[in-house]
KOLVEX-248590 format. One record per residue (C-alpha): residue number from 1; residue in one letter; chain; z, x negated, y. Coordinates in Angstrom, 2 decimals, always signed. Layout:
{node NUM "a" "A" {Z X Y}};
...
This chain:
{node 1 "m" "A" {+47.70 -57.70 +93.26}};
{node 2 "f" "A" {+50.46 -59.65 +91.49}};
{node 3 "l" "A" {+53.06 -57.59 +93.38}};
{node 4 "s" "A" {+51.67 -54.07 +93.51}};
{node 5 "n" "A" {+52.57 -51.25 +95.87}};
{node 6 "t" "A" {+54.69 -49.71 +93.13}};
{node 7 "l" "A" {+57.68 -51.91 +94.07}};
{node 8 "k" "A" {+60.79 -49.84 +94.78}};
{node 9 "i" "A" {+64.18 -51.07 +96.05}};
{node 10 "e" "A" {+67.41 -49.08 +95.87}};
{node 11 "e" "A" {+70.70 -50.06 +97.48}};
{node 12 "i" "A" {+73.84 -49.11 +95.54}};
{node 13 "r" "A" {+76.92 -49.59 +97.70}};
{node 14 "a" "A" {+80.27 -50.44 +96.14}};
{node 15 "k" "A" {+82.70 -47.56 +96.58}};
{node 16 "d" "A" {+85.76 -49.73 +97.12}};
{node 17 "n" "A" {+84.18 -52.55 +99.16}};
{node 18 "p" "A" {+81.97 -51.97 +102.25}};
{node 19 "n" "A" {+80.88 -55.62 +102.12}};
{node 20 "s" "A" {+79.34 -55.38 +98.65}};
{node 21 "s" "A" {+76.06 -53.81 +97.55}};
{node 22 "t" "A" {+73.70 -54.09 +94.60}};
{node 23 "f" "A" {+69.96 -53.96 +95.30}};
{node 24 "v" "A" {+67.78 -52.85 +92.41}};
{node 25 "f" "A" {+64.16 -54.09 +92.52}};
{node 26 "r" "A" {+62.05 -51.96 +90.20}};
{node 27 "y" "A" {+58.52 -52.35 +88.77}};
{node 28 "l" "A" {+58.33 -56.14 +89.08}};
{node 29 "p" "A" {+55.67 -58.00 +87.07}};
{node 30 "p" "A" {+56.89 -60.02 +84.06}};
{node 31 "t" "A" {+58.75 -63.28 +84.95}};
{node 32 "m" "A" {+59.02 -62.17 +88.61}};
{node 33 "g" "A" {+62.65 -61.04 +88.34}};
{node 34 "l" "A" {+63.99 -64.52 +87.65}};
{node 35 "t" "A" {+61.83 -66.08 +90.37}};
{node 36 "v" "A" {+62.90 -63.58 +93.03}};
{node 37 "g" "A" {+66.56 -63.60 +91.96}};
{node 38 "n" "A" {+66.90 -67.38 +92.05}};
{node 39 "s" "A" {+65.08 -67.72 +95.37}};
{node 40 "l" "A" {+67.06 -65.01 +97.17}};
{node 41 "r" "A" {+70.36 -66.28 +95.81}};
{node 42 "r" "A" {+69.80 -69.79 +97.18}};
{node 43 "i" "A" {+68.69 -68.52 +100.59}};
{node 44 "l" "A" {+71.51 -65.99 +100.90}};
{node 45 "i" "A" {+74.16 -68.64 +100.22}};
{node 46 "e" "A" {+72.66 -71.64 +102.03}};
{node 47 "c" "A" {+70.27 -70.56 +104.78}};
{node 48 "l" "A" {+71.80 -67.68 +106.75}};
{node 49 "e" "A" {+73.49 -68.32 +110.08}};
{node 50 "g" "A" {+77.08 -67.43 +110.79}};
{node 51 "i" "A" {+80.16 -68.38 +112.84}};
{node 52 "a" "A" {+82.79 -70.78 +111.53}};
{node 53 "p" "A" {+85.84 -72.66 +112.87}};
{node 54 "i" "A" {+85.03 -76.36 +113.36}};
{node 55 "g" "A" {+88.26 -77.69 +114.87}};
{node 56 "v" "A" {+91.83 -76.62 +115.51}};
{node 57 "e" "A" {+94.69 -77.72 +117.77}};
{node 58 "i" "A" {+98.19 -76.71 +116.64}};
{node 59 "s" "A" {+101.43 -76.97 +118.61}};
{node 60 "d" "A" {+105.00 -76.10 +117.66}};
{node 61 "k" "A" {+108.12 -76.03 +119.87}};
{node 62 "n" "A" {+108.03 -79.84 +120.03}};
{node 63 "g" "A" {+104.46 -80.01 +121.26}};
{node 64 "l" "A" {+101.03 -80.81 +119.85}};
{node 65 "v" "A" {+100.92 -81.99 +116.23}};
{node 66 "k" "A" {+99.08 -85.26 +115.69}};
{node 67 "s" "A" {+97.33 -84.50 +112.40}};
{node 68 "e" "A" {+97.09 -81.94 +109.60}};
{node 69 "f" "A" {+99.85 -83.84 +107.78}};
{node 70 "s" "A" {+102.38 -83.32 +110.56}};
{node 71 "t" "A" {+105.42 -81.10 +110.03}};
{node 72 "l" "A" {+105.61 -77.83 +111.95}};
{node 73 "a" "A" {+109.10 -77.11 +113.30}};
{node 74 "g" "A" {+110.23 -73.51 +112.82}};
{node 75 "v" "A" {+107.14 -72.55 +110.77}};
{node 76 "r" "A" {+107.51 -71.62 +107.11}};
{node 77 "e" "A" {+104.01 -72.79 +106.15}};
{node 78 "t" "A" {+102.95 -76.43 +106.18}};
{node 79 "t" "A" {+100.26 -77.61 +108.59}};
{node 80 "p" "A" {+97.58 -77.83 +105.84}};
{node 81 "w" "A" {+98.26 -74.20 +104.89}};
{node 82 "v" "A" {+97.95 -73.03 +108.50}};
{node 83 "v" "A" {+94.66 -74.94 +108.79}};
{node 84 "l" "A" {+93.33 -73.39 +105.56}};
{node 85 "n" "A" {+94.32 -69.92 +106.76}};
{node 86 "c" "A" {+92.49 -70.47 +110.06}};
{node 87 "k" "A" {+89.33 -71.40 +108.15}};
{node 88 "e" "A" {+89.38 -67.95 +106.50}};
{node 89 "i" "A" {+88.91 -66.10 +109.80}};
{node 90 "v" "A" {+85.69 -64.06 +109.85}};
{node 91 "i" "A" {+84.03 -63.84 +113.27}};
{node 92 "e" "A" {+81.13 -61.88 +114.73}};
{node 93 "v" "A" {+79.73 -62.71 +118.18}};
{node 94 "s" "A" {+77.29 -61.16 +120.62}};
{node 95 "k" "A" {+73.93 -62.80 +121.28}};
{node 96 "e" "A" {+75.21 -64.15 +124.58}};
{node 97 "r" "A" {+77.73 -66.37 +122.74}};
{node 98 "e" "A" {+75.55 -67.46 +119.81}};
{node 99 "n" "A" {+74.62 -70.83 +121.30}};
{node 100 "e" "A" {+78.01 -71.97 +122.58}};
{node 101 "i" "A" {+81.22 -73.42 +121.23}};
{node 102 "f" "A" {+84.08 -71.07 +122.09}};
{node 103 "c" "A" {+87.83 -71.27 +121.61}};
{node 104 "l" "A" {+90.21 -68.64 +120.23}};
{node 105 "e" "A" {+93.79 -69.06 +121.45}};
{node 106 "l" "A" {+97.19 -67.69 +120.57}};
{node 107 "k" "A" {+100.72 -68.58 +121.59}};
{node 108 "i" "A" {+103.59 -66.79 +119.87}};
{node 109 "e" "A" {+107.33 -67.24 +120.33}};
{node 110 "n" "A" {+109.91 -65.57 +118.13}};
{node 111 "k" "A" {+112.99 -64.42 +120.07}};
{node 112 "d" "A" {+114.36 -62.28 +117.28}};
{node 113 "e" "A" {+117.54 -63.68 +115.69}};
{node 114 "k" "A" {+117.21 -61.56 +112.52}};
{node 115 "e" "A" {+113.53 -61.10 +111.68}};
{node 116 "e" "A" {+110.85 -63.69 +111.02}};
{node 117 "r" "A" {+107.62 -63.26 +112.99}};
{node 118 "v" "A" {+104.42 -62.99 +110.96}};
{node 119 "i" "A" {+101.41 -64.28 +112.89}};
{node 120 "t" "A" {+98.01 -62.80 +112.04}};
{node 121 "a" "A" {+94.45 -63.26 +113.27}};
{node 122 "s" "A" {+94.94 -60.21 +115.51}};
{node 123 "d" "A" {+97.32 -62.29 +117.65}};
{node 124 "f" "A" {+94.45 -64.32 +119.10}};
{node 125 "q" "A" {+93.66 -63.40 +122.69}};
{node 126 "k" "A" {+90.66 -61.12 +123.05}};
{node 127 "i" "A" {+87.40 -62.72 +124.23}};
{node 128 "e" "A" {+84.41 -60.73 +125.45}};
{node 129 "g" "A" {+81.60 -60.84 +122.91}};
{node 130 "v" "A" {+83.81 -62.11 +120.07}};
{node 131 "e" "A" {+85.24 -59.91 +117.31}};
{node 132 "i" "A" {+87.55 -60.98 +114.49}};
{node 133 "k" "A" {+86.55 -58.94 +111.43}};
{node 134 "n" "A" {+89.71 -59.60 +109.41}};
{node 135 "p" "A" {+92.52 -59.24 +112.00}};
{node 136 "e" "A" {+95.08 -58.60 +109.23}};
{node 137 "l" "A" {+94.68 -62.18 +107.92}};
{node 138 "q" "A" {+98.10 -63.88 +107.88}};
{node 139 "l" "A" {+98.08 -67.32 +109.52}};
{node 140 "a" "A" {+101.74 -68.38 +109.62}};
{node 141 "t" "A" {+105.36 -67.22 +109.68}};
{node 142 "l" "A" {+107.78 -68.15 +112.46}};
{node 143 "a" "A" {+111.45 -68.58 +111.58}};
{node 144 "t" "A" {+114.13 -66.47 +113.24}};
{node 145 "a" "A" {+115.58 -67.57 +116.56}};
{node 146 "y" "A" {+119.10 -68.95 +116.74}};
{node 147 "p" "A" {+121.50 -68.56 +119.71}};
{node 148 "n" "A" {+122.01 -72.29 +120.15}};
{node 149 "e" "A" {+118.50 -73.43 +119.36}};
{node 150 "k" "A" {+115.21 -73.24 +121.24}};
{node 151 "n" "A" {+113.16 -70.28 +120.06}};
{node 152 "p" "A" {+110.52 -71.28 +117.49}};
{node 153 "q" "A" {+106.94 -71.01 +118.68}};
{node 154 "l" "A" {+103.41 -71.69 +117.50}};
{node 155 "e" "A" {+100.26 -72.24 +119.52}};
{node 156 "i" "A" {+96.77 -72.42 +118.01}};
{node 157 "k" "A" {+93.46 -73.22 +119.66}};
{node 158 "l" "A" {+90.58 -72.59 +117.26}};
{node 159 "h" "A" {+87.16 -73.99 +118.20}};
{node 160 "c" "A" {+84.19 -72.12 +116.69}};
{node 161 "r" "A" {+80.40 -72.31 +116.71}};
{node 162 "k" "A" {+77.31 -70.88 +115.06}};
{node 163 "g" "A" {+75.45 -72.74 +112.35}};
{node 164 "y" "A" {+74.07 -72.44 +108.83}};
{node 165 "g" "A" {+74.82 -73.97 +105.46}};
{node 166 "y" "A" {+77.69 -76.42 +105.07}};
{node 167 "d" "A" {+78.79 -79.21 +107.42}};
{node 168 "s" "A" {+81.42 -81.83 +106.61}};
{node 169 "s" "A" {+84.26 -82.66 +108.98}};
{node 170 "e" "A" {+82.53 -86.01 +109.62}};
{node 171 "t" "A" {+79.48 -84.14 +110.91}};
{node 172 "q" "A" {+81.61 -81.85 +113.09}};
{node 173 "q" "A" {+83.35 -84.86 +114.66}};
{node 174 "q" "A" {+80.45 -85.17 +117.13}};
{node 175 "y" "A" {+81.73 -82.11 +119.01}};
{node 176 "f" "A" {+85.15 -83.66 +119.66}};
{node 177 "e" "A" {+84.39 -87.26 +120.59}};
{node 178 "k" "A" {+86.34 -86.91 +123.85}};
{node 179 "e" "A" {+89.11 -84.73 +122.42}};
{node 180 "e" "A" {+92.41 -85.99 +121.02}};
{node 181 "n" "A" {+94.60 -84.33 +118.41}};
{node 182 "v" "A" {+91.90 -81.90 +117.31}};
{node 183 "i" "A" {+91.98 -81.41 +113.54}};
{node 184 "v" "A" {+88.27 -81.40 +112.73}};
{node 185 "l" "A" {+87.25 -79.02 +109.93}};
{node 186 "d" "A" {+84.46 -78.86 +107.42}};
{node 187 "a" "A" {+82.59 -75.59 +107.84}};
{node 188 "n" "A" {+80.79 -73.12 +105.61}};
{node 189 "y" "A" {+78.76 -71.07 +108.09}};
{node 190 "s" "A" {+77.21 -68.65 +105.62}};
{node 191 "p" "A" {+78.19 -65.00 +106.23}};
{node 192 "v" "A" {+77.83 -64.53 +102.47}};
{node 193 "k" "A" {+80.65 -65.58 +100.15}};
{node 194 "s" "A" {+79.96 -68.82 +98.30}};
{node 195 "d" "A" {+80.33 -67.01 +94.96}};
{node 196 "g" "A" {+79.08 -63.72 +96.37}};
{node 197 "v" "A" {+75.53 -63.49 +95.01}};
{node 198 "n" "A" {+74.74 -62.59 +91.41}};
{node 199 "f" "A" {+71.70 -61.10 +89.74}};
{node 200 "r" "A" {+70.61 -59.66 +86.42}};
{node 201 "k" "A" {+67.07 -59.27 +85.09}};
{node 202 "d" "A" {+66.13 -56.50 +82.66}};
{node 203 "t" "A" {+62.83 -55.89 +80.89}};
{node 204 "k" "A" {+61.48 -52.35 +80.91}};
{node 205 "v" "A" {+58.65 -50.99 +78.74}};
{node 206 "s" "A" {+56.57 -48.62 +80.86}};
{node 207 "g" "A" {+53.68 -48.02 +78.48}};
{node 208 "p" "A" {+51.76 -49.33 +75.50}};
{node 209 "e" "A" {+51.61 -53.12 +75.77}};
{node 210 "k" "A" {+52.92 -52.94 +79.33}};
{node 211 "e" "A" {+56.19 -54.52 +80.39}};
{node 212 "e" "A" {+57.86 -54.58 +83.81}};
{node 213 "e" "A" {+61.04 -56.16 +85.07}};
{node 214 "e" "A" {+64.00 -54.79 +86.98}};
{node 215 "l" "A" {+66.14 -57.08 +89.12}};
{node 216 "s" "A" {+69.72 -56.14 +90.10}};
{node 217 "l" "A" {+70.89 -58.36 +92.96}};
{node 218 "t" "A" {+74.55 -58.06 +94.04}};
{node 219 "i" "A" {+75.52 -59.40 +97.48}};
{node 220 "n" "A" {+79.10 -59.83 +98.73}};
{node 221 "t" "A" {+79.46 -60.80 +102.39}};
{node 222 "k" "A" {+82.52 -62.03 +104.27}};
{node 223 "g" "A" {+82.39 -58.99 +106.56}};
{node 224 "s" "A" {+80.56 -60.26 +109.65}};
{node 225 "i" "A" {+77.30 -58.67 +108.46}};
{node 226 "s" "A" {+76.39 -56.01 +105.92}};
{node 227 "p" "A" {+74.80 -56.87 +102.55}};
{node 228 "k" "A" {+71.59 -55.14 +103.64}};
{node 229 "k" "A" {+71.38 -57.19 +106.83}};
{node 230 "a" "A" {+72.02 -60.35 +104.82}};
{node 231 "l" "A" {+69.13 -59.47 +102.52}};
{node 232 "l" "A" {+66.83 -58.69 +105.45}};
{node 233 "e" "A" {+67.70 -62.01 +107.11}};
{node 234 "s" "A" {+66.98 -63.89 +103.88}};
{node 235 "l" "A" {+63.56 -62.23 +103.66}};
{node 236 "e" "A" {+62.94 -63.23 +107.27}};
{node 237 "v" "A" {+63.70 -66.85 +106.35}};
{node 238 "i" "A" {+61.08 -66.68 +103.59}};
{node 239 "s" "A" {+58.55 -64.98 +105.88}};
{node 240 "n" "A" {+59.01 -67.59 +108.62}};
{node 241 "f" "A" {+58.59 -70.40 +106.10}};
{node 242 "i" "A" {+55.37 -68.88 +104.77}};
{node 243 "n" "A" {+53.94 -68.39 +108.27}};
{node 244 "i" "A" {+54.77 -71.94 +109.33}};
{node 245 "t" "A" {+53.34 -73.36 +106.10}};
{node 246 "q" "A" {+50.10 -71.41 +106.50}};
{node 247 "k" "A" {+49.65 -72.62 +110.09}};
{node 248 "e" "A" {+50.29 -76.22 +109.03}};
{node 249 "l" "A" {+47.80 -76.05 +106.16}};
{node 250 "n" "A" {+45.14 -74.39 +108.34}};
{node 251 "k" "A" {+45.16 -77.16 +110.94}};
């Protein structure tokens, strides 16, 4: 067999990052390390499903903003910055919500005349079956309230869905054909960071005239799944492709 039963895989977890692991594939045949490393890297980054924001509605004390270039009254950050921060939210959902578009909502008003109000992802209202994995993420900062001025406020409605790979904002527009003032977003659905997969191949001499390869594959996820689960899902993608291909060829 080209891949013998001697294959061994060890997971080495990063001590300072629970979302990072290195998987060491030992006793690979010559040239196999590069083939496996390249294939898994592409699948991990491009083919795994995840949840991503696809559209956002933002309102300040004056009402709904018309576009991402609008000015937000009483908010330190510009609208584009708030939008970019919203895109960084990492979400995990239950199976019951995997096939639906859902909306995260928050509405914050700052009544303090001395302290600014920092708004984070934890300020979104809780929804059954939806968990924000990075609740500490800062979204915006509300100015202090003044005695003779209406208290500053910010309202965000974040529309999210499950998908895979990358979709442009033009593609996502189909979900908001009947909606006005929704800032449509491009989306990277992958639960793995775009620069989060690296590998190294080493050649090992195991005997006279016998060489084997060792592949070290490092996976960094966004936090919605573990590196091991990401690797297992990528192997499932390969397995499904092989099964479908075999059935098609055997017709």
